[in-house]
C-alpha positions as CSV (number, residue, x, y, z in Angstrom):
1,M,0.0,-0.1,0.3
2,K,1.4,3.6,-0.3
3,T,0.4,6.8,1.0
4,L,-0.4,10.1,-0.3
5,S,0.2,12.9,1.8
6,I,-1.0,16.4,0.7
7,S,-1.2,20.0,2.2
8,H,-3.8,22.7,1.2
9,I,-5.8,25.2,2.1
10,Y,-9.6,25.8,1.4
11,F,-11.0,29.3,1.3
12,L,-14.8,28.9,2.8
13,F,-17.6,31.7,1.8
14,S,-21.1,31.9,2.6
15,L,-23.3,34.9,1.2
16,W,-20.5,37.4,2.5
17,V,-17.1,37.4,2.5
18,L,-14.1,37.5,5.3
19,T,-11.9,40.5,5.1
20,L,-8.4,39.1,5.0
21,P,-5.4,40.5,6.4
22,T,-2.5,41.6,4.2
23,E,0.2,42.4,6.9
24,G,2.4,39.9,8.7
25,H,5.9,37.9,7.9
26,S,7.1,36.9,4.7
27,S,4.5,34.5,4.1
28,H,2.9,32.4,0.9
29,I,3.0,28.8,0.4
30,I,-0.7,27.2,0.4
31,G,0.3,23.7,-0.1
32,A,2.5,21.6,-1.8
33,D,3.0,17.9,-3.3
34,L,5.8,15.8,-4.0
35,T,5.8,13.2,-6.3
36,Y,8.6,11.0,-8.5
37,R,8.9,8.8,-11.8
38,V,11.1,6.1,-12.7
39,I,13.2,7.3,-16.0
40,N,15.3,4.8,-15.7
41,P,14.9,1.2,-13.9
42,S,18.3,-0.1,-14.4
43,L,20.2,2.6,-13.1
44,S,17.5,3.4,-10.2
45,Q,16.9,7.1,-11.9
46,Y,14.2,8.9,-10.7
47,E,12.5,12.0,-11.4
48,V,11.4,14.4,-8.7
49,T,8.8,16.9,-8.6
50,L,7.8,19.2,-5.8
51,T,4.8,21.5,-6.9
52,M,4.2,24.2,-4.7
53,Y,0.9,26.4,-4.3
54,R,1.2,30.2,-3.4
55,D,-1.2,32.8,-2.1
56,C,-0.3,35.8,-4.7
57,A,-3.0,37.7,-3.8
58,N,-2.2,38.0,0.4
59,G,1.7,36.1,-0.1
60,N,4.4,38.7,-0.1
61,V,6.5,36.3,-0.7
62,G,7.5,35.0,-4.5
63,F,9.0,31.5,-5.5
64,D,12.0,30.9,-4.7
65,P,15.0,30.6,-7.6
66,T,16.1,27.0,-6.4
67,I,14.6,24.4,-3.7
68,Y,16.5,21.9,-1.6
69,L,15.2,18.7,-1.2
70,F,16.8,16.1,1.8
71,L,17.4,12.8,1.2
72,F,16.9,10.5,4.7
73,R,17.6,6.6,4.5
74,G,14.4,4.7,5.3
75,S,15.3,2.3,7.4
76,T,17.7,4.6,9.9
77,Q,16.4,8.3,9.0
78,E,20.1,9.4,8.5
79,G,20.1,12.2,6.4
80,I,22.5,11.6,3.4
81,G,23.0,14.5,1.5
82,F,20.0,17.1,-0.2
83,R,19.8,18.3,-4.1
84,Q,19.0,21.6,-5.8
85,A,15.7,21.3,-7.7
86,Q,15.2,24.2,-10.4
87,P,12.5,25.9,-11.4
88,N,10.4,24.0,-14.0
89,F,9.0,27.9,-15.3
90,T,9.4,31.1,-16.1
91,T,6.4,32.6,-15.3
92,P,4.5,30.5,-12.8
93,D,0.5,29.3,-13.7
94,T,-2.5,31.0,-12.2
95,L,-4.9,28.7,-11.2
96,P,-8.6,29.5,-12.4
97,I,-10.9,30.1,-10.5
98,S,-15.0,29.5,-11.1
99,W,-17.4,31.2,-8.4
100,N,-20.0,29.6,-7.3
101,N,-23.7,31.2,-6.6
102,C,-23.1,31.2,-2.5
103,T,-20.8,34.5,-2.9
104,D,-22.1,37.4,-2.9
105,I,-19.3,40.0,-4.5
106,P,-16.2,37.1,-5.6
107,Y,-13.2,38.0,-3.2
108,N,-9.8,38.5,-4.6
109,I,-8.5,35.0,-4.7
110,C,-5.1,34.4,-6.9
111,I,-3.2,30.7,-6.5
112,E,-0.5,30.7,-8.3
113,M,1.3,27.1,-9.2
114,G,5.3,26.0,-9.8
115,S,7.0,22.9,-10.1
116,Y,11.1,22.4,-9.4
117,I,12.5,19.4,-10.9
118,D,16.0,17.4,-10.0
119,T,16.6,13.7,-11.2
120,V,18.4,11.2,-8.7
121,I,20.1,8.1,-9.2
122,L,19.0,5.9,-5.7
123,P,20.2,2.7,-5.8
124,P,18.4,0.1,-3.8
125,I,18.9,0.5,0.0
126,P,16.9,-1.4,3.0
127,G,13.9,0.4,4.1
128,G,14.5,2.5,0.5
129,Y,14.6,7.0,0.9
130,H,12.5,9.2,2.2
131,I,12.7,12.5,0.3
132,G,11.5,15.8,2.0
133,W,11.3,19.2,1.5
134,A,10.3,22.1,4.1
135,R,9.7,26.1,3.6
136,C,8.8,29.2,5.9
137,C,6.3,30.1,5.9
138,R,2.2,29.1,5.3
139,N,0.0,31.7,4.3
140,A,-1.0,34.6,7.0
141,A,-4.3,34.6,6.3
142,V,-5.2,31.2,7.5
143,S,-7.5,31.1,10.1
144,N,-7.4,28.0,12.0
145,I,-3.8,27.7,12.3
146,E,-1.0,29.0,15.1
147,P,0.9,31.8,12.5
148,D,4.5,31.9,11.3
149,Q,4.6,27.9,11.4
150,G,6.1,26.5,7.8
151,I,5.2,23.4,5.7
152,T,7.1,19.9,5.9
153,I,6.6,17.7,3.3
154,L,7.7,14.1,2.7
155,T,7.5,11.1,0.5
156,H,9.3,7.4,0.4
157,I,10.9,5.4,-2.1
158,P,10.6,1.8,-1.3
159,S,13.3,-0.2,-2.0
160,V,12.1,-3.9,-3.6
161,K,11.5,-2.2,-6.9
162,P,12.1,1.1,-9.0
163,N,9.0,2.5,-8.2
164,N,6.4,5.7,-9.2
165,S,4.7,7.7,-7.0
166,P,0.8,8.1,-6.9
167,L,-0.4,11.2,-8.9
168,F,-3.7,12.8,-7.5
169,K,-6.2,13.1,-10.4
170,Q,-7.8,16.6,-9.7
171,L,-6.6,19.6,-7.9
172,P,-9.3,20.7,-5.2
173,P,-11.2,24.2,-5.9
174,P,-9.9,27.3,-3.7
175,F,-13.7,27.7,-2.3
176,I,-16.7,26.1,-1.0
177,C,-19.6,27.6,0.2
178,L,-20.7,27.5,4.0
179,G,-23.3,25.2,5.3
180,K,-23.3,23.3,2.4
181,T,-22.4,19.6,2.5
182,F,-19.3,19.1,-0.8
183,F,-18.0,15.9,-1.9
184,F,-14.6,16.0,-3.7
185,D,-12.7,13.1,-5.4
186,Y,-9.6,13.2,-4.0
187,S,-8.6,9.8,-5.4
188,A,-5.0,9.1,-7.1
189,T,-3.4,7.5,-9.9
190,D,-0.7,4.8,-9.7
191,L,1.2,3.7,-12.6
192,D,2.6,0.4,-10.8
193,G,-1.1,-0.9,-10.0
194,D,-0.1,-1.0,-6.3
195,S,-3.2,-0.4,-4.1
196,L,-3.8,3.4,-2.4
197,V,-5.2,3.9,1.1
198,Y,-6.6,7.4,2.2
199,E,-6.6,9.1,5.4
200,I,-7.4,12.0,7.3
201,T,-3.7,13.2,8.6
202,D,-2.1,16.0,10.9
203,P,-0.5,18.6,9.0
204,W,3.4,19.0,9.5
205,S,5.2,22.2,10.4
206,G,8.1,23.6,9.2
207,R,10.4,21.9,11.4
208,N,11.4,18.3,13.2
209,S,11.1,17.3,16.7
210,N,14.7,18.2,17.6
211,G,14.0,22.0,16.5
212,W,15.8,21.9,13.0
213,G,13.7,22.9,9.7
214,A,12.5,25.9,8.3
215,H,10.2,28.6,10.8
216,S,10.3,31.9,11.3
217,N,12.5,32.0,14.0
218,F,15.1,29.4,13.1
219,S,18.5,31.5,11.9
220,S,19.0,30.5,8.1
221,V,22.6,28.7,7.5
222,V,23.4,27.2,4.1
223,P,21.7,25.3,3.0
224,R,18.6,27.7,3.6
225,N,16.1,25.9,5.8
226,P,17.8,23.0,6.6
227,M,16.0,19.9,7.0
228,G,16.3,17.6,9.9
229,P,15.0,13.8,9.7
230,P,11.8,12.5,10.6
231,P,9.5,12.8,13.4
232,Y,8.1,16.4,12.3
233,V,6.0,18.4,14.6
234,P,2.6,18.7,13.8
235,L,1.3,22.3,13.4
236,A,-0.7,24.0,16.3
237,F,-4.1,24.6,15.2
238,L,-5.9,27.2,16.9
239,P,-8.3,26.9,20.2
240,G,-11.8,25.0,18.6
241,Y,-9.9,23.3,15.7
242,S,-7.9,20.2,15.1
243,A,-6.2,17.6,12.2
244,F,-9.0,15.9,12.4
245,N,-11.5,19.4,12.9
246,P,-10.4,21.6,10.8
247,F,-13.1,23.8,9.8
248,G,-14.4,23.9,13.7
249,S,-17.7,22.4,14.1
250,G,-19.2,20.5,11.2
251,S,-18.1,16.8,9.6
252,F,-14.7,16.1,7.5
253,S,-13.9,12.7,6.4
254,I,-12.3,10.7,3.5
255,D,-13.1,7.0,3.1
256,N,-9.9,5.1,3.1
257,Y,-10.9,3.1,-0.4
258,S,-12.3,5.8,-2.6
259,G,-10.8,8.8,-1.4
260,L,-13.5,10.8,-1.7
261,L,-13.9,14.0,1.0
262,S,-16.7,15.0,2.5
263,I,-16.8,18.6,4.2
264,T,-19.7,20.2,5.7
265,P,-18.4,24.3,7.1
266,T,-20.3,25.6,9.6
267,Q,-17.3,28.3,10.0
268,I,-16.2,31.2,7.6
269,G,-12.4,31.5,7.4
270,L,-9.3,30.2,5.5
271,S,-8.7,26.3,6.4
272,V,-5.9,24.4,6.5
273,F,-5.9,20.2,6.2
């Protein structure tokens, strides 16, 4: 079985729109996804792609000119180096917004998407590899978590054979309507035909249990935003919210086998889950 991990933010609307702040620390990240594919099985050569989503309406930081991907042994969590991934874009894509009739005056939502790609040879080792990325900071306009927190995204390459990561079929819409049950097919495809299981989990902040990582009060060293090995610190949610209740009161669940997401939000805000 394979586990998929993505961190994302929903904008929630009713017949009126919440005004969002624009001040704050360097913040812009809405979510990210880390995937890989085999490009040369005989060499165990992989193409690794980090796709990041940025708030271009409220965020005050652009895309990085390059990012660092960190490698860890799957058996011992030992760090074995890092890679520089280059942007696969000149100008980031701006995602289209389709407004629903539950909004009164459409809010100025702007989401940019940019991908970074690296090619790496990873010979089979016991336990395989973890590949990770950490960055500060998440969008400061988010209303269900403590401010100034980073993001950590991790993927695993098993050791049994050259392997491809699952790929999500589609992106969720940027907003859902207050008081209405929302269903979304959050399933993925897998080139290897492996079985997939879906679950709601704790999103990670930008640091590990020893304090290494990318967060607002970490003094920068080279490489920038140094990432430590697992385990990682979960996001700190504000009172009344949690990883399994990110929209406050109301229902929130995912079908473990189909990937069908169900949300019934009862509070207006911007929510990360």
